[in-house]
Each structure stands twice: as C-alpha cells, then as structure tokens.
N, C-alpha and C positions, 0 to 999 in steps of 0.2 A: 145565414153564413155568407151572404154576398157582401156584407159591409166589411171593408178591409180592416177597420179598427177593431171590430168585434172578433174577427178571425185572428188577427194578430195578437190580441190580448189573450184569447183562449189558448191558442197554440203556444204562446210564450209562457203562460202559467204552467202548462203541461210540461214544457221543456225545463223550467226551473225546478219543478218537482222531480223530474227524472234525473236532472243533473245533481241535485242535492242527494238523491238516493244513490246514484253512482259514486258520488264523492264519499259517502259514508262507508261503502262496502268494498271499494276498489282502490288500488294505489293511485296517486294523483295523476300520473301520466296516462294511465289506462282510462281513468274516469274522464279526462279531458278528451281523449280520442272518442269515447262513447258519446260525449256531449257534441262533438263536431259532427259525427255521423247522424245523430238525432237532429241537429240543426239543418243538415242537408235535406233530410227527409221532410222536416216540418216546413221548410221554405217551399218545397215542391207542393206540399199539401195546401199551404196558404195560397199559393198562386192558383192551383187547380180549383179550390173552393170558390175563391173570389171570381175567377174567370167564368167558371161553369154557372154559378148562381146568378151572376150579373147578366150573362147571355140568356139564361133561362127566363129571367125577369123581363127581358126585352124580346121574348119569343124567338130567340136565336136569329134575329135580323142581321142582314149583311152589313158589315162595316169595313172600313179600310184596315189593313194590317196594322198600321200605326195606332189606330183607335183600340184595336184588340190588345196590342202590346201595352198600351197605356193602362188598360184595365188589369192586365196580369201583373204589371209592375207595381200597381197600387197594393195588391195583396202581399207581394214579397217585401216591398220596402217598409211597409208598416211593421211587419214582423221583424225586419232587420233592426229598425230603430228601437223597438221595445226590447229586443234581445240584447242589443248593445248596452243599454242601461242595466239590464239584468246581469249581464256578464261582469260589468264593472262592480255592481253590488255583490255578486257572488264571490269574485276574487278578493274583494275588500273584506268580506266576512270570513271566508274560508281561505286561510293563508297556506294551506298544505302544499299547493303547487309551488308557491314562492319559497317556502321553507325547503322543499325537496330540491329545487334548483340550486339554492345556496349550499345545501348539504352535498350535492353532487360536485359542486365547484371545490368545496373544502376537501372532499375525499380525493378528487383528482390532484389537487395541490399537494396533499400529503404524500401522494405516490410519485410526484414529480421530483426529479433530482435538481440540484442547483444548476448543473450544466444544461439540462433541458430548459429550465426557466431562462437562463442567459441566452440560449440559442433562439428561443421563441421571442424574447425581448429584442434581440439584435436583428431578427428578420424583418421587423417593422420599423421603417424610418422614423415614425412618430415617437416610438418608445426607446429608440436606440440610446438616447442621452439620459434616460431615467436610471435610477438605481434599481436593484432587484426588488427592494421593499416597495418603492414607488410603483413599479410595474405590477406587483401583486395587488397593491391597494387599488390601482386603476382597474385591474381585471375584476376584482371583487365588486367595485362600484358598477362596472358595466354589466356584470351578471345580475346584480340586484336591480338595475334599471330595466333590463330585458325581462325579468320575471315579475315586475311590478304590475299591479292591476291596470294602470293606465295604458301601459304598453301592450298588455294582453288584449285589452279592449280595442285598441287601435288596429292591431293585426286582425282580430276577429271581425271587426266591422268592415274592414277592407275586403277580407276574404268573403264574407257573407254578401256584401254588395255586388262583388263581381259574380259570385255564384247566382245571386238573384237575377242579375241582368241576363246571364247565359240561360238560366232555367226559364225565365220569362219568354225569351225569344224561342227557345225550343218548345215550350208548352203552347205558345201561341201558334207556332207553325204546325205542330201535331194536331192541335184542336181544329184548326182551319182546314187542313188537308185530309185528315182521317175522319174526324167525327162530324164536322160540319160540311165536308165536301165542297169547300170554297176554293 
C-alpha cells in the first residue's frame, strides 16, 4: 500500500461504492454530506498509508521535513485526482442532487411574492434594469449552473486539495514528532 497510485485507486473505488450506496438510500443533500465526510477520512487514510509504508520500506530513515511532506502529499493528491474524476462521473450519472436544487428553487419561487422578487431584483445593480421575468430566468440559469456536475466537481476538487495539503502537513508533523521522534 505504499504505492500512491494503488492506494488512491483502492480508496477511491471504496468511496464510489459508499457514495452510490448513500445516494440510493438517503436524500441527495444528506448523501452528499456523507460523501464529504467519507472523503475527509479517506484522504487521511491515503496520506497515512502512503507515508507509513514508504517510511517503513526505507527503514524509517531520517529525511528532511519537505521530503516527508512530499511523500505524504503524493498519497493525498493521487486520491484527490481520482476522486475528482469520480465525482464528475457520479454527478453526471446520478442527477438527483441537480434535480433537488432545481426543485428547491422552483418551490422557493412559488412561495415568493411579486413584491419580494422586485425587491430582490432591485437590490442588485446588475439586475435592476431587467424585467421580473428576465430576473427569474437568470436566477434559474444561475441555480442550474451552480448545481451542474462541472461546478460541483470544481468545488469538490478545490476543497479536497486544500484539505489534502493541510492534512499532509499535519500528518507529517505528527508522524515526525510523535511516532518517529524526529
């Protein structure tokens, strides 16, 4: 399990299975939150496995902090790349989250009075000159764009990359100070 590619593939396949399972039995937003929490845990596992087994293979020899950080980042980044592709594929196949977001928008729109729509439209300088129908159409398009698989993938990849960097730094520090006494 010291090979970052093998670790990333195994953990991402497990994540995809868990995410599909959650998507079948839970509401879309709850399943998405479960997928996020699973991703956080699996990034930590990927970093840990790659770092530990790479160090073990080298008999836990001393290296600089940056070398150790590079090893731990390899484990996490490979997972992030594979999961990003998986997330795009998942949201392209399972459109329940997209449909749910559009449905929420339509429900909110049905409950909103004409005065509230005009007030919201007039609060934004960019939409002030639009008609109410144009404003509603633009809002629909924005909601659809934000719920699209591409946008979800971009946000997920960004969040996973930042988490991977922070977790790699933390894991490297903990490993060196606590376990390796360096």
